[in-house]
C-alpha positions as CSV (number, residue, x, y, z in Angstrom):
1,M,204.9,10.7,82.8
2,R,201.4,12.1,82.8
3,T,201.0,15.9,82.8
4,K,198.0,17.9,83.7
5,N,197.2,18.4,79.9
6,D,197.1,14.7,79.0
7,W,193.9,13.4,77.5
8,S,192.0,10.5,79.1
9,I,188.9,8.5,78.1
10,V,185.7,9.6,79.8
11,R,183.3,6.6,79.8
12,S,180.3,8.4,81.4
13,G,179.2,11.2,83.6
14,V,180.2,14.8,83.7
15,P,183.8,16.1,84.3
16,Q,184.3,17.3,87.8
17,G,185.7,20.7,88.5
18,T,184.9,22.3,85.2
19,V,183.2,25.6,84.5
20,V,180.7,23.8,82.2
21,G,180.3,20.8,84.5
22,P,177.1,22.1,86.2
23,S,175.3,23.0,83.0
24,S,176.5,19.7,81.4
25,F,175.1,17.8,84.3
26,V,171.7,19.5,84.0
27,T,171.6,18.7,80.3
28,F,172.7,15.1,81.0
29,V,169.8,14.5,83.5
30,N,167.2,16.7,81.7
31,D,165.1,13.8,80.6
32,L,164.9,12.1,84.0
33,P,161.4,13.4,84.9
34,E,160.0,11.9,81.7
35,E,160.8,8.4,83.0
36,V,158.3,8.6,85.9
37,S,154.7,9.4,86.6
38,S,155.2,10.1,90.3
39,M,156.2,13.6,91.5
40,I,160.0,14.2,91.1
41,D,162.0,17.1,92.4
42,M,165.6,17.7,91.3
43,F,168.2,20.2,92.6
44,A,171.8,20.0,91.6
45,D,172.6,16.2,91.9
46,D,169.8,15.4,94.3
47,T,166.6,13.7,93.2
48,K,163.5,13.2,95.2
49,L,160.7,10.9,94.0
50,Y,157.4,10.9,95.9
51,K,153.8,9.9,95.5
52,R,150.6,9.9,97.6
53,I,149.7,6.3,98.3
54,S,146.0,5.7,98.9
55,K,145.6,2.3,97.2
56,N,147.7,-0.7,96.2
57,A,148.0,0.5,92.6
58,D,149.7,3.7,93.9
59,R,152.4,1.5,95.6
60,Q,152.9,-0.5,92.4
61,Q,153.2,2.7,90.3
62,L,155.8,4.1,92.7
63,Q,157.8,0.9,92.6
64,S,157.6,0.9,88.8
65,D,158.9,4.5,88.8
66,I,161.8,3.5,91.0
67,D,162.5,0.6,88.6
68,N,162.4,3.1,85.7
69,L,165.0,5.3,87.4
70,V,167.3,2.4,88.0
71,T,167.0,1.4,84.3
72,W,167.7,5.0,83.2
73,S,170.7,5.3,85.5
74,T,172.1,2.0,84.3
75,K,171.6,3.0,80.6
76,W,173.4,6.4,81.1
77,K,176.0,4.9,83.5
78,L,175.1,7.5,86.1
79,L,174.3,5.3,89.1
80,F,172.5,6.4,92.2
81,N,174.5,6.3,95.5
82,L,172.6,3.7,97.4
83,D,174.2,4.8,100.7
84,K,172.4,8.2,100.2
85,C,169.0,6.7,99.2
86,K,166.4,7.1,101.9
87,V,162.7,6.2,102.3
88,M,160.5,8.6,104.2
89,T,156.9,7.6,105.1
90,L,154.5,10.3,106.2
91,L,151.2,9.3,107.7
92,M,148.2,11.4,108.5
93,Y,145.8,10.3,111.1
94,L,142.5,11.9,112.0
95,I,142.2,12.2,115.7
96,I,138.7,12.5,117.0
97,P,138.4,13.8,120.6
């Protein structure tokens, strides 16, 4: 019979529901911005990666940064939730009357 105090193996990630959980998570993902050259914003467990695209090389660099994030997340066994991943495209057009 398992009791609340039994030990179990933690293969990756940060324990849920602990007092040190949030600070452990911050320490765990602290190096994530070093993996990309694009702009990255992080808050709690949300990550936003963005870049101004003005030429093809910018698109290639953004894709490379996404690939680097996938490699990082696989290495540390902290996978992104693909159901929550979104793409947002903003365009700016000059309208001349």
